[in-house]
C-alpha positions in Angstrom: -42.3 -35.5 -159.3 -44.9 -37.7 -161.0 -46.9 -39.9 -158.7 -46.3 -43.5 -159.6 -48.6 -45.2 -157.1 -51.9 -44.4 -155.5 -53.4 -45.7 -152.3 -55.5 -48.9 -152.1 -53.1 -51.3 -153.6 -53.4 -49.9 -157.1 -50.6 -48.9 -159.4 -50.5 -45.4 -160.8 -50.8 -44.6 -164.5 -47.0 -44.3 -165.0 -46.5 -47.8 -163.6 -49.3 -49.3 -165.6 -47.8 -47.9 -168.8 -44.7 -50.0 -168.2 -46.6 -53.3 -167.6 -48.1 -55.7 -170.2 -50.3 -58.5 -168.9 -49.9 -61.9 -170.7 -53.2 -63.5 -171.4 -52.1 -67.0 -172.2 -55.5 -68.8 -172.4 -57.6 -70.6 -175.1 -60.8 -69.2 -173.5 -61.7 -65.6 -174.1 -64.1 -65.5 -171.1 -61.2 -66.7 -168.7 -58.8 -64.2 -170.3 -61.2 -61.3 -169.9 -61.9 -62.3 -166.3 -58.1 -62.2 -165.5 -57.8 -58.9 -167.4 -60.6 -57.3 -165.3 -59.1 -58.6 -162.1 -55.6 -57.2 -162.9 -56.5 -53.9 -164.6 -55.5 -51.9 -161.6 -51.8 -52.9 -162.2 -51.6 -53.2 -166.0 -52.1 -50.8 -168.9 -51.4 -53.2 -171.8 -52.9 -56.7 -172.5 -50.9 -59.1 -174.6 -52.8 -61.5 -176.9 -50.6 -64.3 -178.0 -51.0 -67.1 -180.5 -53.0 -69.3 -178.0 -55.7 -66.7 -177.4 -55.7 -65.4 -180.9 -56.0 -68.9 -182.3 -59.0 -69.5 -180.1 -60.8 -66.2 -180.5 -59.1 -64.3 -183.3 -59.7 -60.5 -183.6 -62.7 -60.9 -181.3 -60.3 -60.8 -178.4 -59.3 -57.2 -179.2 -62.5 -55.2 -178.8 -63.4 -56.3 -175.2 -59.9 -55.6 -174.0 -60.1 -52.1 -175.6 -63.4 -51.7 -173.8 -61.7 -52.5 -170.5 -59.2 -49.6 -171.1 -56.2 -51.7 -172.2 -53.8 -51.0 -175.1 -53.7 -54.3 -177.0 -50.5 -56.0 -177.8 -50.8 -58.7 -180.5 -47.9 -61.0 -180.1 -48.3 -63.0 -183.3 -44.6 -63.0 -184.3 -45.4 -62.8 -188.0 -42.8 -64.4 -190.3 -43.6 -65.2 -194.0 -43.0 -63.7 -197.4 -43.4 -59.9 -197.3 -46.7 -59.8 -199.2 -48.3 -62.3 -196.9 -47.0 -60.5 -193.8 -48.0 -57.1 -195.0 -51.6 -58.2 -195.8 -51.9 -60.0 -192.4 -50.6 -57.0 -190.6 -53.0 -54.7 -192.4 -55.9 -57.0 -191.5 -55.1 -56.9 -187.8 -54.3 -53.2 -187.9 -58.0 -52.5 -188.6 -59.0 -53.9 -185.3 -57.4 -51.3 -183.0 -54.4 -53.1 -181.6 -51.5 -50.8 -180.6 -48.6 -53.2 -180.9 -47.8 -56.1 -183.2 -44.7 -58.4 -183.2 -42.9 -59.5 -186.3 -39.7 -61.6 -186.5 -36.8 -59.4 -187.5 -35.2 -62.6 -188.7 -37.4 -62.2 -191.7 -35.3 -59.4 -193.0 -35.8 -55.7 -193.7 -38.2 -56.2 -196.7 -40.5 -58.3 -194.6 -40.4 -56.1 -191.6 -41.0 -53.1 -193.7 -44.0 -54.7 -195.3 -45.4 -55.4 -191.8 -44.9 -51.8 -190.7 -46.6 -50.5 -193.8 -49.5 -52.9 -193.5 -50.1 -52.5 -189.8 -50.0 -48.7 -190.0 -52.1 -48.7 -193.1 -54.8 -50.9 -191.6 -55.0 -48.8 -188.5 -55.3 -45.5 -190.4 -58.0 -47.0 -192.7 -60.0 -47.7 -189.5 -59.4 -44.2 -188.1 -57.0 -45.5 -185.4 -53.8 -43.8 -184.2 -50.5 -44.9 -185.7 -49.6 -48.2 -184.1 -46.3 -49.6 -183.1 -44.7 -52.5 -185.0 -42.2 -54.5 -182.8 -39.3 -56.3 -184.4 -38.5 -59.5 -182.4 -34.8 -60.0 -182.0 -33.8 -63.1 -180.0 -36.4 -65.1 -178.1 -36.0 -65.2 -174.3 -36.1 -69.0 -174.5 -33.1 -69.1 -176.8 -30.0 -69.7 -174.6 -27.7 -70.4 -177.5 -28.1 -67.3 -179.8 -24.8 -65.6 -180.3 -24.3 -61.8 -179.9 -23.8 -61.7 -183.7 -27.4 -63.0 -184.2 -28.8 -60.3 -182.0 -26.7 -57.6 -183.7 -27.9 -58.7 -187.1 -31.6 -58.6 -186.1 -31.1 -55.3 -184.3 -29.6 -54.0 -187.5 -32.7 -55.0 -189.4 -34.9 -53.1 -186.9 -32.7 -50.0 -187.2 -32.5 -50.2 -191.0 -36.2 -49.9 -191.6 -36.7 -47.5 -188.6 -39.1 -49.9 -186.9 -40.6 -48.0 -184.0 -40.1 -50.8 -181.5 -38.3 -54.0 -180.7 -38.5 -57.0 -178.4 -35.4 -58.3 -176.7 -34.3 -59.7 -173.4 -33.1 -57.7 -170.5 -29.6 -59.0 -171.3 -29.7 -57.2 -174.6 -31.8 -54.1 -174.0 -28.9 -51.8 -173.0 -27.1 -52.7 -176.3 -30.3 -52.1 -178.2 -31.0 -48.7 -176.6 -27.4 -47.6 -177.2 -27.7 -48.4 -180.9 -31.3 -47.2 -181.3 -32.3 -45.0 -178.4 -35.6 -43.9 -180.0 -37.0 -47.5 -180.2 -39.7 -48.7 -177.7 -37.9 -51.6 -176.0 -40.3 -54.4 -175.0 -38.8 -56.9 -172.6 -40.3 -60.4 -171.8 -38.8 -63.0 -169.5 -39.5 -61.0 -166.3 -39.3 -63.1 -163.2 -39.5 -62.5 -159.5 -36.2 -62.5 -157.7 -35.2 -66.1 -156.9 -38.3 -67.3 -158.9 -38.5 -70.2 -161.3 -37.3 -69.5 -164.8 -39.7 -72.0 -166.4 -38.8 -72.3 -170.1 -37.1 -69.0 -170.2 -33.3 -68.6 -170.3 -32.7 -64.9 -170.7 -34.5 -63.5 -167.6 -34.4 -60.6 -165.2 -36.5 -58.9 -162.5 -38.7 -56.0 -163.4 -36.4 -53.5 -161.7 -33.3 -54.9 -163.4 -34.9 -54.7 -166.8 -36.1 -51.1 -166.3 -32.7 -50.0 -165.1 -31.2 -51.5 -168.2 -33.4 -49.4 -170.4 -36.7 -51.4 -170.9 -39.8 -49.4 -171.7 -42.5 -52.1 -171.5 -42.3 -55.2 -169.4 -44.1 -58.4 -170.4 -45.5 -60.1 -167.3 -46.8 -63.6 -167.5 -46.5 -66.5 -165.1 -44.8 -64.5 -162.4 -48.2 -63.0 -161.8 -50.8 -65.2 -163.6 -49.5 -68.5 -162.1 -49.2 -67.1 -158.5 -51.4 -68.3 -155.7 -52.4 -64.7 -155.1 -52.4 -62.9 -158.5 -53.2 -59.5 -157.1 -50.4 -59.7 -154.5 -48.0 -60.8 -157.2 -49.1 -57.9 -159.4 -48.6 -55.5 -156.6 -45.1 -56.9 -155.9 -44.2 -56.2 -159.6 -45.7 -52.8 -159.4 -43.6 -52.0 -156.3 -40.5 -53.1 -158.1 -41.4 -50.7 -161.0 -41.9 -47.9 -158.5 -38.5 -48.5 -157.0 -36.9 -48.5 -160.4 -38.7 -45.3 -161.6 -38.1 -43.2 -158.5 -34.8 -41.4 -158.2 
């Protein structure tokens, strides 16, 4: 059996591969400090619009140097040519993941995939993973039909990954089992939902079929971030062990 935790309050490799740390900050120095502190529990660092707007692609290299896979959560959505060119530009910088709104349709999502992969290969990087965003976890009103339509777009272009809530991940995996399922909206049991409507605990999401959990304020806003990270890691261990 694979060991999923090591001694000393540090998560094992298998656990870290399931956890993406949200770096919501407009200061790269602060973001890197948090990334260094929490590296024992996370294998992926998520750079969203706030940090990318402040630091741009300069945020990627230092995170790669720390040993993270970088997740660019830019949620691209524009005409296909613009999205393809933007995806190619960021693909050259070594990010492993990039989000694109599936609501933009199959042509746009396909252009993003082509651009992101092309940019990575031009730079001598491994083939990256484009993620089609289905329904935001803050959207309490989206109907099942909306999710099904956007999932259909992801499937139609064979997008390698998707982003959905824990409420939708079982449906997504049943329809598209080979997709990497990324699930945000992870909260501690009994914790505050903040501005999220479609939430679950880490263990619940993994048991529903999630592959990568996006962890933000549950850890980063905690009084003791390392203890909160260890709590999430313990939940992951419990979900992974038979």
